[in-house]
Structures are given as structure tokens and as C-alpha cells.
C-alpha positions, 0 to 999 in steps of 0.5 A: 307910611304912604305909598310911592305916589310917583310910581305909576309916572316913573314906570311909565317913563323908565319901564315897569315898576312891578310887584307881584301880588301878595296873598291875602293874609290877615293884615296883622301879624305878630312879627316877633313870632314870625320866623319868615314862614308863616303868617302869626296872627299879629296884634300890636301889644296894648300894653298888658304885658309890655309887648315882651310876652311873659317877661313883663314890661320893662317900663311904665314911664320914660325914666324907667329906661335906662338912657342910650348913649348918643355914640350908640352908632344911631342914625337920628336926624332929630330936631333935638337929641332924641331919648328914651320913651316907654311904648307898650311897656318897652323901651326905645329910643326916639326922636319924640322922647319922654313919652309913655304910650300904649297902642290900640290896634282895634282902633288904630290909636296911640294912646300916650299918657305922658309927658301930656295925655294925647291920643292919635288915631288913623284912618280906618277905611281906604278904597285902594290897595297900594303897594310899595317896596321898602328898602332899609338903608340905615339900620342898627337892628340885629336882624329883621329890618337890617341894613340892606333888607327890602320888603313889599308893604301893601295897604288893605282896606282897613288902611293897615299895612302888611309887610311881606316877604318881597315877590309874594312871600309870607307876611312878617309884620304890619303897621298903622298910619296916624293922622300926624305923620307917625306909624306903629306897628311890628316888624320881623326879628323885633320883640314889640312895637315900633313907632315910625314917623315920616322924614318929609326929605323929598323922597319917601323916607321913614324913621322907625324906632324899636325895642332892643336898640333897633333903630332904622331909616327906610325909603321907598314907603312913607 
């Protein structure tokens, strides 16, 4: 995800687009355990427990996942019909279907072993702190990133992003950008790792796929 680069220009023309500072908190927070009040320490699951706590992994390969019917109400501008993947041991519905991957928050990498072995990583040193306002405008999530929800997103020196309640609220999630227009991280109300992809629609917009049938489109950050 990258900041809305034209915010400074827009501010000059139409008035200030401003965000209150967010307190410095560990950029990695466990959104599945954050109840909107506290900065639990999120680390994106490395796959050891499938991102499901004591429940154990749901899957090891995409074929372990039950198919989610195309009429499940998901909004997916996919180049194909999309399908199931296994990310950190949890089943998700995404455009890049058929993947089996684990995340490594320490190295900011997504390690996929099928359908082909592939490792995608992001930058680990960033010189500037940026903030953008994420607005969820299409969602199938039962809680957290529901339609109409908004979050402040703040880039950190290690290139991770904090996801916080707007206007100085607590940190409730976090994610990392990869170098291929994709991201991975956690969001409040979602148990497990989400994967995102830039939509390149002319405005900052991303599509996120999460466990539990939670999928959403956000605008304002990419």
C-alpha cells in the first residue's frame, strides 16, 4: 500500500487534508486480539499454528479449502473468476487462487510453495513517515473492515504500516507491502492473515482477501 501521493497538492487547492498524529506503538499488532483498545503485539503468523491460535491449521494446500460459491456476495474485479488459497494455514478466496503460502513478518516476505515456489519481499528501510486515510467501501466482513469503516494508515521507518482507529486512536492492525503490488497483514475483527493487491484504477484502491469469508475493497491508500 502506498500513500495518496496527491494529498499535498489537493490540500493546497481545496484546503487541508489533515490527520492527527498517531502515538508511536509497535508497528506489528495482533489485530485478531485487539478489541479496539490497546496495542497488542501483532506478528503476522508464520504458519506454525495456521493463524488460528490453538485451533490448528485449516489447510496446507489450496485444495484443502472448501470452494466458496461465486454467488457468495463477493465483489471481485478479478481477471479470472478467483478461487481458494491457503495462506498461513487459513483458507481465503482471492484472485490469485491456488496458492499455498506462509508469511514472514521479520523479513517482510510472502513465501509460496505452490502452485510454484516463489518468494516476494518488500523494502525494509523507509526514510519518510506517511499517513493516508483508508475507507472501506465494499465488504463481506462481519466485523472490523466492514463497509463504511475507516482507518488511519501510517508508514513506519521499517516500511511496515500501522492500521489505527482514526484521529489518534489505538493501533488495531498492520501490514507490509511487497515489491509486486501486493501486501499482507492483519485487520481488526479478522482471525488470520489477509493478502492485498493494488487495483491500479486511477485512484488509490486496494482489494483485501482475508479468512472467514472476509473480503473488502478500500480506497484512499494503495
